[in-house]
N, CA, C and O atoms as a printed pandas DataFrame, in Angstrom:
     atom_number atom_name residue_name chain_id  residue_number  x_coord  y_coord  z_coord
0              1         N          MET        A               1  252.073   84.043  135.365
1              2        CA          MET        A               1  251.389   82.873  135.874
2              3         C          MET        A               1  250.287   83.324  136.821
3              4         O          MET        A               1  250.517   84.158  137.698
4              5         N          ASP        A               2  249.106   82.780  136.646
5              6        CA          ASP        A               2  247.963   83.108  137.476
6              7         C          ASP        A               2  247.889   82.148  138.641
7              8         O          ASP        A               2  247.638   80.960  138.442
8              9         N          ASP        A               3  248.106   82.643  139.882
9             10        CA          ASP        A               3  248.100   81.800  141.070
10            11         C          ASP        A               3  246.746   81.763  141.743
11            12         O          ASP        A               3  246.629   81.233  142.848
12            13         N          SER        A               4  245.707   82.315  141.107
13            14        CA          SER        A               4  244.392   82.282  141.728
14            15         C          SER        A               4  243.838   80.865  141.681
15            16         O          SER        A               4  244.151   80.097  140.772
16            17         N          ILE        A               5  243.018   80.527  142.659
17            18        CA          ILE        A               5  242.439   79.196  142.745
18            19         C          ILE        A               5  240.953   79.293  142.477
19            20         O          ILE        A               5  240.252   80.099  143.089
20            21         N          ASP        A               6  240.476   78.467  141.560
21            22        CA          ASP        A               6  239.054   78.414  141.258
22            23         C          ASP        A               6  238.421   77.415  142.215
23            24         O          ASP        A               6  238.510   76.206  142.000
24            25         N          GLU        A               7  237.777   77.916  143.278
25            26        CA          GLU        A               7  237.207   77.062  144.318
26            27         C          GLU        A               7  236.204   76.065  143.756
27            28         O          GLU        A               7  236.109   74.943  144.255
28            29         N          GLU        A               8  235.449   76.456  142.720
29            30        CA          GLU        A               8  234.463   75.550  142.135
30            31         C          GLU        A               8  235.152   74.343  141.496
31            32         O          GLU        A               8  234.683   73.212  141.625
32            33         N          VAL        A               9  236.266   74.594  140.808
33            34        CA          VAL        A               9  236.999   73.498  140.170
34            35         C          VAL        A               9  237.596   72.582  141.235
35            36         O          VAL        A               9  237.486   71.361  141.124
36            37         N          ILE        A              10  238.225   73.147  142.261
37            38        CA          ILE        A              10  238.860   72.353  143.306
38            39         C          ILE        A              10  237.835   71.455  143.988
39            40         O          ILE        A              10  238.141   70.303  144.295
40            41         N          SER        A              11  236.643   71.950  144.227
41            42        CA          SER        A              11  235.645   71.146  144.925
42            43         C          SER        A              11  234.887   70.210  143.993
43            44         O          SER        A              11  234.022   69.463  144.449
44            45         N          GLY        A              12  235.191   70.234  142.705
45            46        CA          GLY        A              12  234.425   69.458  141.750
46            47         C          GLY        A              12  235.045   68.153  141.315
47            48         O          GLY        A              12  234.751   67.699  140.210
48            49         N          GLY        A              13  235.887   67.517  142.113
49            50        CA          GLY        A              13  236.456   66.225  141.764
50            51         C          GLY        A              13  237.779   66.302  141.032
51            52         O          GLY        A              13  238.149   65.354  140.339
52            53         N          SER        A              14  238.499   67.394  141.161
53            54        CA          SER        A              14  239.771   67.561  140.474
54            55         C          SER        A              14  240.875   66.776  141.162
55            56         O          SER        A              14  240.811   66.495  142.359
56            57         N          THR        A              15  241.896   66.428  140.373
57            58        CA          THR        A              15  243.033   65.664  140.893
58            59         C          THR        A              15  244.341   66.240  140.381
59            60         O          THR        A              15  244.372   67.030  139.438
60            61         N          ILE        A              16  245.411   65.823  141.025
61            62        CA          ILE        A              16  246.760   66.036  140.522
62            63         C          ILE        A              16  247.432   64.670  140.455
63            64         O          ILE        A              16  247.021   63.730  141.136
64            65         N          THR        A              17  248.454   64.571  139.638
65            66        CA          THR        A              17  249.231   63.342  139.538
66            67         C          THR        A              17  250.558   63.553  140.245
67            68         O          THR        A              17  251.255   64.538  140.003
68            69         N          VAL        A              18  250.901   62.611  141.125
69            70        CA          VAL        A              18  252.174   62.643  141.829
70            71         C          VAL        A              18  252.950   61.408  141.395
71            72         O          VAL        A              18  252.440   60.289  141.463
72            73         N          GLU        A              19  254.186   61.615  140.949
73            74        CA          GLU        A              19  255.003   60.517  140.442
74            75         C          GLU        A              19  256.346   60.497  141.169
75            76         O          GLU        A              19  256.897   61.542  141.517
76            77         N          PHE        A              20  256.858   59.291  141.389
77            78        CA          PHE        A              20  258.144   59.099  142.056
78            79         C          PHE        A              20  259.053   58.306  141.137
79            80         O          PHE        A              20  258.613   57.360  140.484
80            81         N          SER        A              21  260.344   58.697  141.084
81            82        CA          SER        A              21  261.291   58.045  140.191
82            83         C          SER        A              21  262.673   58.033  140.826
83            84         O          SER        A              21  262.901   58.672  141.854
84            85         N          GLY        A              22  263.591   57.304  140.207
85            86        CA          GLY        A              22  264.970   57.265  140.674
86            87         C          GLY        A              22  265.146   56.572  142.012
87            88         O          GLY        A              22  266.161   56.764  142.681
88            89         N          GLY        A              23  264.179   55.775  142.406
89            90        CA          GLY        A              23  264.234   55.077  143.689
90            91         C          GLY        A              23  263.325   55.673  144.741
91            92         O          GLY        A              23  263.059   55.027  145.755
92            93         N          ALA        A              24  262.840   56.889  144.531
93            94        CA          ALA        A              24  261.946   57.529  145.511
94            95         C          ALA        A              24  260.659   56.718  145.681
95            96         O          ALA        A              24  260.022   56.773  146.732
96            97         N          GLU        A              25  260.282   55.967  144.646
97            98        CA          GLU        A              25  259.057   55.171  144.720
98            99         C          GLU        A              25  259.137   54.083  145.798
99           100         O          GLU        A              25  258.104   53.626  146.288
100          101         N          THR        A              26  260.354   53.665  146.170
101          102        CA          THR        A              26  260.485   52.644  147.210
102          103         C          THR        A              26  259.971   53.144  148.560
103          104         O          THR        A              26  259.592   52.345  149.416
104          105         N          LEU        A              27  259.958   54.455  148.748
105          106        CA          LEU        A              27  259.439   55.039  149.987
106          107         C          LEU        A              27  257.915   55.083  149.993
107          108         O          LEU        A              27  257.301   55.368  151.021
108          109         N          PHE        A              28  257.309   54.803  148.846
109          110        CA          PHE        A              28  255.852   54.871  148.693
110          111         C          PHE        A              28  255.305   53.528  148.218
111          112         O          PHE        A              28  254.461   53.464  147.324
112          113         N          GLY        A              29  255.795   52.472  148.826
113          114        CA          GLY        A              29  255.303   51.129  148.542
114          115         C          GLY        A              29  255.639   50.614  147.160
115          116         O          GLY        A              29  254.994   49.685  146.673
116          117         N          GLY        A              30  256.642   51.205  146.515
117          118        CA          GLY        A              30  257.039   50.775  145.178
118          119         C          GLY        A              30  256.113   51.259  144.077
119          120         O          GLY        A              30  256.290   50.893  142.915
120          121         N          VAL        A              31  255.133   52.074  144.422
121          122        CA          VAL        A              31  254.177   52.592  143.431
122          123         C          VAL        A              31  254.727   53.899  142.865
123          124         O          VAL        A              31  255.003   54.840  143.609
124          125         N          LYS        A              32  254.883   53.946  141.547
125          126        CA          LYS        A              32  255.484   55.118  140.914
126          127         C          LYS        A              32  254.529   56.286  140.741
127          128         O          LYS        A              32  254.957   57.438  140.813
128          129         N          GLU        A              33  253.258   56.025  140.517
129          130        CA          GLU        A              33  252.323   57.107  140.221
130          131         C          GLU        A              33  251.078   57.021  141.097
131          132         O          GLU        A              33  250.506   55.948  141.290
132          133         N          HIS        A              34  250.681   58.157  141.615
133          134        CA          HIS        A              34  249.491   58.259  142.456
134          135         C          HIS        A              34  248.624   59.399  141.940
135          136         O          HIS        A              34  249.134   60.444  141.536
136          137         N          ILE        A              35  247.325   59.194  141.956
137          138        CA          ILE        A              35  246.374   60.252  141.640
138          139         C          ILE        A              35  245.863   60.779  142.976
139          140         O          ILE        A              35  245.295   60.026  143.768
140          141         N          VAL        A              36  246.062   62.061  143.224
141          142        CA          VAL        A              36  245.702   62.672  144.508
142          143         C          VAL        A              36  244.511   63.604  144.297
143          144         O          VAL        A              36  244.586   64.541  143.502
144          145         N          PRO        A              37  243.420   63.349  145.003
145          146        CA          PRO        A              37  242.241   64.210  144.850
146          147         C          PRO        A              37  242.449   65.566  145.516
147          148         O          PRO        A              37  243.074   65.657  146.572
148          149         N          LEU        A              38  241.928   66.607  144.900
149          150        CA          LEU        A              38  241.971   67.940  145.496
150          151         C          LEU        A              38  240.647   68.304  146.140
151          152         O          LEU        A              38  240.602   69.144  147.039
152          153         N          ASP        A              39  239.581   67.689  145.695
153          154        CA          ASP        A              39  238.259   68.061  146.194
154          155         C          ASP        A              39  238.091   67.678  147.656
155          156         O          ASP        A              39  238.450   66.575  148.070
156          157         N          GLY        A              40  237.553   68.580  148.410
157          158        CA          GLY        A              40  237.279   68.336  149.818
158          159         C          GLY        A              40  238.516   68.208  150.674
159          160         O          GLY        A              40  238.416   67.871  151.853
160          161         N          SER        A              41  239.673   68.467  150.113
161          162        CA          SER        A              41  240.900   68.326  150.888
162          163         C          SER        A              41  241.431   69.698  151.283
163          164         O          SER        A              41  240.947   70.731  150.820
164          165         N          LYS        A              42  242.425   69.680  152.136
165          166        CA          LYS        A              42  243.076   70.911  152.561
166          167         C          LYS        A              42  244.322   71.185  151.724
167          168         O          LYS        A              42  245.066   72.124  152.006
168          169         N          ILE        A              43  244.550   70.366  150.695
169          170        CA          ILE        A              43  245.744   70.547  149.867
170          171         C          ILE        A              43  245.558   71.767  148.980
171          172         O          ILE        A              43  244.648   71.806  148.153
172          173         N          VAL        A              44  246.394   72.731  149.146
173          174        CA          VAL        A              44  246.400   73.910  148.291
174          175         C          VAL        A              44  247.841   74.222  147.902
175          176         O          VAL        A              44  248.162   74.318  146.718
176          177         N          LEU        A              45  248.708   74.381  148.903
177          178        CA          LEU        A              45  250.122   74.633  148.652
178          179         C          LEU        A              45  250.867   73.313  148.534
179          180         O          LEU        A              45  250.456   72.307  149.114
180          181         N          LEU        A              46  251.956   73.315  147.788
181          182        CA          LEU        A              46  252.766   72.113  147.660
182          183         C          LEU        A              46  253.246   71.636  149.036
183          184         O          LEU        A              46  253.336   70.432  149.272
184          185         N          GLU        A              47  253.551   72.558  149.933
185          186        CA          GLU        A              47  253.978   72.179  151.286
186          187         C          GLU        A              47  252.906   71.337  151.985
187          188         O          GLU        A              47  253.224   70.377  152.687
188          189         N          GLU        A              48  251.647   71.698  151.792
189          190        CA          GLU        A              48  250.551   70.934  152.397
190          191         C          GLU        A              48  250.422   69.562  151.754
191          192         O          GLU        A              48  250.083   68.591  152.429
192          193         N          MET        A              49  250.690   69.474  150.445
193          194        CA          MET        A              49  250.655   68.181  149.782
194          195         C          MET        A              49  251.760   67.273  150.312
195          196         O          MET        A              49  251.559   66.066  150.452
196          197         N          LEU        A              50  252.932   67.850  150.609
197          198        CA          LEU        A              50  254.022   67.053  151.172
198          199         C          LEU        A              50  253.599   66.414  152.489
199          200         O          LEU        A              50  253.883   65.240  152.728
200          201         N          ARG        A              51  252.929   67.170  153.338
201          202        CA          ARG        A              51  252.435   66.607  154.603
202          203         C          ARG        A              51  251.393   65.523  154.338
203          204         O          ARG        A              51  251.378   64.495  155.014
204          205         N          TRP        A              52  250.521   65.754  153.351
205          206        CA          TRP        A              52  249.507   64.764  153.012
206          207         C          TRP        A              52  250.159   63.473  152.520
207          208         O          TRP        A              52  249.743   62.379  152.902
208          209         N          LEU        A              53  251.188   63.602  151.668
209          210        CA          LEU        A              53  251.909   62.424  151.187
210          211         C          LEU        A              53  252.523   61.663  152.356
211          212         O          LEU        A              53  252.436   60.436  152.419
212          213         N          ARG        A              54  253.140   62.386  153.275
213          214        CA          ARG        A              54  253.752   61.758  154.460
214          215         C          ARG        A              54  252.701   61.005  155.276
215          216         O          ARG        A              54  252.930   59.869  155.694
216          217         N          ASP        A              55  251.569   61.631  155.497
217          218        CA          ASP        A              55  250.547   61.052  156.369
218          219         C          ASP        A              55  249.711   59.957  155.706
219          220         O          ASP        A              55  249.155   59.112  156.407
220          221         N          ASN        A              56  249.607   59.949  154.380
221          222        CA          ASN        A              56  248.691   59.049  153.692
222          223         C          ASN        A              56  249.330   58.020  152.770
223          224         O          ASN        A              56  248.756   56.950  152.568
224          225         N          LEU        A              57  250.499   58.307  152.203
225          226        CA          LEU        A              57  251.079   57.393  151.223
226          227         C          LEU        A              57  252.465   56.873  151.580
227          228         O          LEU        A              57  252.855   55.803  151.113
228          229         N          LEU        A              58  253.204   57.592  152.381
229          230        CA          LEU        A              58  254.581   57.210  152.700
230          231         C          LEU        A              58  254.607   55.919  153.505
231          232         O          LEU        A              58  253.956   55.814  154.544
232          233         N          THR        A              59  255.361   54.935  153.021
233          234        CA          THR        A              59  255.509   53.671  153.739
234          235         C          THR        A              59  256.925   53.486  154.258
235          236         O          THR        A              59  257.161   52.641  155.122
236          237         N          GLY        A              60  257.871   54.266  153.745
237          238        CA          GLY        A              60  259.262   54.174  154.168
238          239         C          GLY        A              60  259.579   55.217  155.222
239          240         O          GLY        A              60  258.683   55.847  155.784
240          241         N          ASP        A              61  260.855   55.388  155.480
241          242        CA          ASP        A              61  261.355   56.337  156.477
242          243         C          ASP        A              61  261.134   57.771  155.981
243          244         O          ASP        A              61  261.664   58.159  154.940
244          245         N          ALA        A              62  260.364   58.544  156.717
245          246        CA          ALA        A              62  260.050   59.925  156.326
246          247         C          ALA        A              62  261.306   60.776  156.198
247          248         O          ALA        A              62  261.335   61.714  155.401
248          249         N          ASN        A              63  262.337   60.467  156.965
249          250        CA          ASN        A              63  263.579   61.248  156.913
250          251         C          ASN        A              63  264.322   61.084  155.592
251          252         O          ASN        A              63  265.187   61.896  155.263
252          253         N          LEU        A              64  263.994   60.046  154.839
253          254        CA          LEU        A              64  264.619   59.856  153.533
254          255         C          LEU        A              64  263.916   60.657  152.442
255          256         O          LEU        A              64  264.414   60.761  151.321
256          257         N          PHE        A              65  262.752   61.223  152.776
257          258        CA          PHE        A              65  261.983   62.013  151.811
258          259         C          PHE        A              65  261.862   63.476  152.220
259          260         O          PHE        A              65  261.974   64.369  151.380
260          261         N          LEU        A              66  261.635   63.725  153.508
261          262        CA          LEU        A              66  261.404   65.082  153.992
262          263         C          LEU        A              66  262.467   65.522  154.982
263          264         O          LEU        A              66  263.032   64.717  155.723
264          265         N          GLN        A              67  262.721   66.808  154.972
265          266        CA          GLN        A              67  263.594   67.446  155.959
266          267         C          GLN        A              67  262.906   68.737  156.374
267          268         O          GLN        A              67  262.779   69.671  155.583
268          269         N          GLU        A              68  262.468   68.775  157.619
269          270        CA          GLU        A              68  261.638   69.864  158.126
270          271         C          GLU        A              68  260.365   69.953  157.285
271          272         O          GLU        A              68  259.642   68.961  157.184
272          273         N          ASN        A              69  260.068   71.086  156.688
273          274        CA          ASN        A              69  258.820   71.252  155.925
274          275         C          ASN        A              69  259.006   71.174  154.418
275          276         O          ASN        A              69  258.166   71.648  153.653
276          277         N          THR        A              70  260.115   70.571  153.999
277          278        CA          THR        A              70  260.394   70.518  152.568
278          279         C          THR        A              70  260.981   69.166  152.195
279          280         O          THR        A              70  261.190   68.313  153.057
280          281         N          VAL        A              71  261.243   68.978  150.919
281          282        CA          VAL        A              71  261.865   67.754  150.433
282          283         C          VAL        A              71  263.351   67.819  150.754
283          284         O          VAL        A              71  263.985   68.865  150.613
284          285         N          ARG        A              72  263.895   66.694  151.183
285          286        CA          ARG        A              72  265.309   66.694  151.561
286          287         C          ARG        A              72  266.211   66.925  150.346
287          288         O          ARG        A              72  265.822   66.628  149.217
288          289         N          PRO        A              73  267.402   67.449  150.576
289          290        CA          PRO        A              73  268.356   67.622  149.465
290          291         C          PRO        A              73  268.618   66.272  148.800
291          292         O          PRO        A              73  268.680   65.242  149.472
292          293         N          GLY        A              74  268.769   66.285  147.493
293          294        CA          GLY        A              74  269.008   65.053  146.751
294          295         C          GLY        A              74  267.765   64.529  146.068
295          296         O          GLY        A              74  267.827   63.541  145.336
296          297         N          ILE        A              75  266.637   65.178  146.297
297          298        CA          ILE        A              75  265.412   64.816  145.589
298          299         C          ILE        A              75  264.997   66.012  144.744
299          300         O          ILE        A              75  264.677   67.080  145.266
300          301         N          LEU        A              76  265.008   65.815  143.431
301          302        CA          LEU        A              76  264.579   66.869  142.514
302          303         C          LEU        A              76  263.066   66.870  142.437
303          304         O          LEU        A              76  262.437   65.812  142.458
304          305         N          VAL        A              77  262.481   68.051  142.348
305          306        CA          VAL        A              77  261.029   68.176  142.237
306          307         C          VAL        A              77  260.716   68.958  140.967
307          308         O          VAL        A              77  261.224   70.058  140.744
308          309         N          MET        A              78  259.869   68.357  140.147
309          310        CA          MET        A              78  259.430   68.995  138.917
310          311         C          MET        A              78  257.916   69.179  138.985
311          312         O          MET        A              78  257.188   68.256  139.348
312          313         N          ILE        A              79  257.458   70.353  138.642
313          314        CA          ILE        A              79  256.030   70.647  138.577
314          315         C          ILE        A              79  255.710   70.931  137.117
315          316         O          ILE        A              79  256.178   71.918  136.551
316          317         N          ASN        A              80  254.917   70.069  136.517
317          318        CA          ASN        A              80  254.572   70.216  135.092
318          319         C          ASN        A              80  255.823   70.397  134.243
319          320         O          ASN        A              80  255.882   71.275  133.382
320          321         N          ASP        A              81  256.831   69.547  134.498
321          322        CA          ASP        A              81  258.100   69.516  133.765
322          323         C          ASP        A              81  258.974   70.754  133.981
323          324         O          ASP        A              81  259.879   71.013  133.187
324          325         N          THR        A              82  258.717   71.516  135.037
325          326        CA          THR        A              82  259.518   72.695  135.355
326          327         C          THR        A              82  260.078   72.544  136.766
327          328         O          THR        A              82  259.362   72.149  137.686
328          329         N          ASP        A              83  261.366   72.863  136.931
329          330        CA          ASP        A              83  262.004   72.781  138.246
330          331         C          ASP        A              83  261.221   73.617  139.245
331          332         O          ASP        A              83  260.874   74.767  138.973
332          333         N          TRP        A              84  260.946   73.027  140.403
333          334        CA          TRP        A              84  260.118   73.725  141.391
334          335         C          TRP        A              84  260.767   74.993  141.908
335          336         O          TRP        A              84  260.071   75.853  142.448
336          337         N          ASP        A              85  262.090   75.142  141.760
337          338        CA          ASP        A              85  262.762   76.390  142.143
338          339         C          ASP        A              85  262.171   77.577  141.382
339          340         O          ASP        A              85  262.109   78.689  141.907
340          341         N          LEU        A              86  261.745   77.337  140.160
341          342        CA          LEU        A              86  261.172   78.389  139.322
342          343         C          LEU        A              86  259.686   78.599  139.573
343          344         O          LEU        A              86  259.092   79.556  139.076
344          345         N          MET        A              87  259.086   77.686  140.355
345          346        CA          MET        A              87  257.637   77.709  140.569
346          347         C          MET        A              87  257.247   78.145  141.983
347          348         O          MET        A              87  256.060   78.221  142.300
348          349         N          GLY        A              88  258.234   78.432  142.833
349          350        CA          GLY        A              88  257.928   78.870  144.189
350          351         C          GLY        A              88  258.129   77.801  145.253
351          352         O          GLY        A              88  257.787   78.005  146.418
352          353         N          GLU        A              89  258.683   76.661  144.853
353          354        CA          GLU        A              89  258.957   75.554  145.776
354          355         C          GLU        A              89  257.718   75.198  146.594
355          356         O          GLU        A              89  256.656   74.955  146.020
356          357         N          THR        A              90  257.829   75.163  147.923
357          358        CA          THR        A              90  256.712   74.715  148.764
358          359         C          THR        A              90  255.545   75.691  148.754
359          360         O          THR        A              90  254.448   75.332  149.183
360          361         N          GLU        A              91  255.749   76.908  148.279
361          362        CA          GLU        A              91  254.676   77.902  148.234
362          363         C          GLU        A              91  253.864   77.835  146.942
363          364         O          GLU        A              91  252.922   78.606  146.760
364          365         N          TYR        A              92  254.227   76.915  146.045
365          366        CA          TYR        A              92  253.487   76.767  144.792
366          367         C          TYR        A              92  252.037   76.389  145.102
367          368         O          TYR        A              92  251.780   75.505  145.919
368          369         N          ILE        A              93  251.106   77.056  144.451
369          370        CA          ILE        A              93  249.682   76.765  144.623
370          371         C          ILE        A              93  249.287   75.696  143.609
371          372         O          ILE        A              93  249.349   75.915  142.399
372          373         N          LEU        A              94  248.884   74.546  144.118
373          374        CA          LEU        A              94  248.499   73.431  143.257
374          375         C          LEU        A              94  247.255   73.768  142.455
375          376         O          LEU        A              94  246.329   74.413  142.948
376          377         N          GLN        A              95  247.254   73.318  141.207
377          378        CA          GLN        A              95  246.129   73.524  140.300
378          379         C          GLN        A              95  245.630   72.169  139.813
379          380         O          GLN        A              95  246.427   71.243  139.661
380          381         N          PRO        A              96  244.351   72.034  139.568
381          382        CA          PRO        A              96  243.828   70.777  139.022
382          383         C          PRO        A              96  244.594   70.375  137.764
383          384         O          PRO        A              96  244.850   71.201  136.887
384          385         N          GLY        A              97  244.953   69.102  137.692
385          386        CA          GLY        A              97  245.675   68.591  136.532
386          387         C          GLY        A              97  247.184   68.681  136.634
387          388         O          GLY        A              97  247.881   68.181  135.751
388          389         N          ASP        A              98  247.718   69.304  137.687
389          390        CA          ASP        A              98  249.172   69.399  137.841
390          391         C          ASP        A              98  249.805   68.012  137.898
391          392         O          ASP        A              98  249.182   67.041  138.329
392          393         N          HIS        A              99  251.058   67.946  137.451
393          394        CA          HIS        A              99  251.860   66.721  137.529
394          395         C          HIS        A              99  253.107   67.079  138.343
395          396         O          HIS        A              99  253.909   67.915  137.928
396          397         N          VAL        A             100  253.260   66.439  139.501
397          398        CA          VAL        A             100  254.405   66.703  140.375
398          399         C          VAL        A             100  255.270   65.447  140.392
399          400         O          VAL        A             100  254.800   64.367  140.751
400          401         N          LEU        A             101  256.531   65.591  140.005
401          402        CA          LEU        A             101  257.456   64.479  139.893
402          403         C          LEU        A             101  258.599   64.655  140.900
403          404         O          LEU        A             101  259.225   65.713  140.966
404          405         N          PHE        A             102  258.858   63.601  141.678
405          406        CA          PHE        A             102  259.964   63.568  142.630
406          407         C          PHE        A             102  260.991   62.572  142.108
407          408         O          PHE        A             102  260.671   61.401  141.906
408          409         N          ILE        A             103  262.221   63.028  141.889
409          410        CA          ILE        A             103  263.279   62.173  141.375
410          411         C          ILE        A             103  264.405   62.122  142.394
411          412         O          ILE        A             103  265.020   63.143  142.702
412          413         N          SER        A             104  264.671   60.931  142.915
413          414        CA          SER        A             104  265.780   60.781  143.852
414          415         C          SER        A             104  267.096   60.740  143.099
415          416         O          SER        A             104  267.238   60.013  142.116
416          417         N          THR        A             105  268.055   61.523  143.564
417          418        CA          THR        A             105  269.400   61.480  143.010
418          419         C          THR        A             105  270.364   60.876  144.021
419          420         O          THR        A             105  271.578   60.897  143.820
420          421         N          LEU        A             106  269.813   60.334  145.117
421          422        CA          LEU        A             106  270.622   59.736  146.169
422          423         C          LEU        A             106  270.921   58.289  145.795
423          424         O          LEU        A             106  270.009   57.477  145.636
424          425         N          HIS        A             107  272.192   57.979  145.657
425          426        CA          HIS        A             107  272.585   56.615  145.307
426          427         C          HIS        A             107  273.701   56.178  146.237
427          428         O          HIS        A             107  274.655   56.918  146.475
428          429         N          GLY        A             108  273.575   54.999  146.746
429          430        CA          GLY        A             108  274.643   54.442  147.590
430          431         C          GLY        A             108  275.790   53.949  146.722
431          432         O          GLY        A             108  275.662   53.837  145.502
432          433         N          GLY        A             109  276.880   53.665  147.348
433          434        CA          GLY        A             109  277.987   53.178  146.522
434          435         C          GLY        A             109  279.189   52.890  147.337
435          436         O          GLY        A             109  280.214   52.470  146.799
């Protein structure tokens, strides 16, 4: 996997898709899918995107989504249909066109 970043592409209007499922969307105003711009932003690592999501899109309790600098246990993260554990977790370098999916497995009962 090539982790190099093409600065020209990032600054040229590129986006990533962020999707929430399994109830995680309730923390983001009930909206399941968001298009997040990469151009002109400081988003490079997935960890930085998590902070951006918290500061710009999160409408619910941040403690239900984040724990310290990562996603709390009980929320699965998929990057382009691959478990983020295999992609470097918060150190994954975002690429234009990436699809990041957060699936909550937390259910009351």
